[in-house]
C-alpha positions, 0 to 999 in steps of 0.5 A, a space after each residue: 124200249 119203254 113207250 107208255 103214251 100216258 106216261 111219255 106225254 106227262 112230264 113229272 120232273 122239272 127240266 122235262 125229263 132232262 135232269 142228269 142222273 150222273 155225277 159231274 163228269 160221269 157222262 163221258 164214260 157212258 158216251 165212250 162206252 156207247 162209242 165203243 159199241 159202234 160209231 154214233 151220231 150225237 142224236 143216236 147217243 141221245 136216243 140210246 141213253 133214252 132207251 137204256 133209261 127206259 124213257 126216264 132220262 133224255 139228255 139234252 143236245 146241250 149236254 151231249 155235244 159239248 161232252 163229245 167235243 171234250 172227248 174229241 179234244 182229249 183224243 178219246 173220240 174222233 168225228 168225221 163228217 157223213 151226210 152233213 152230220 158228225 159221226 163219232 168213233 172211239 179212238 185207241 186212246 179212248 179204249 185205253 182210257 175206258 180200260 184204265 177206268 174200268 172199276 169206275 165205269 162199272 160203278 156208273 153202269 151199275 148205278 144206271 141199272 139200279 136207277 132205271 130198274 125195268 121191273 119198276 117201270 110199270 109201277 112207277 109210270 102208274 104212280 106218276 100218273 096218279 101224281 099228275 091226276 092229283 096235280 090236275 085236280 088241285 089245279 082246277 079245284 083248289 082255288 075254290 076250296 074253303 080255307 078249312 078244307 085247304 088246311 085239311 088237304 095240306 095236312 093229308 098231303 104233308 102226312 103222305 109226304 112224310 110217310 113216303 119219305 119214311 118208306 124210301 129211307 127204310 
């Protein structure tokens, strides 16, 4: 599992790394797929998603537990009390549902692999570290910069932003 300390302690995304990469309702397929592998506690599901995303996504308990409850209400998962905590298992109905939705589930998994491509992790972490350094530098020095220099800095950042946007759209 990806654990670059310099990257892990920096939070470059709003929401502290919690924004969902999933479309509305997609998380239920991912959670059911995890439960198909083995019974899990809610915390285990959170950690499994963090691991599969190589540290780029950590779902909040406020997303995971309501989804688990919904899956229980739909009859796709069961919860049993163990050591004072709920452990969830997939039901036969849940397995059937996953099988019926296989094409869609495969699309969600494919999206996850593309979005969290392990080949890009090192470069991504380095790039985000550079963004963080720029933000720190600007936060410390920008208040004391003369207006003409501030204008030049904004132009450089704007130009870089446009160039990056063009690269991403290629």
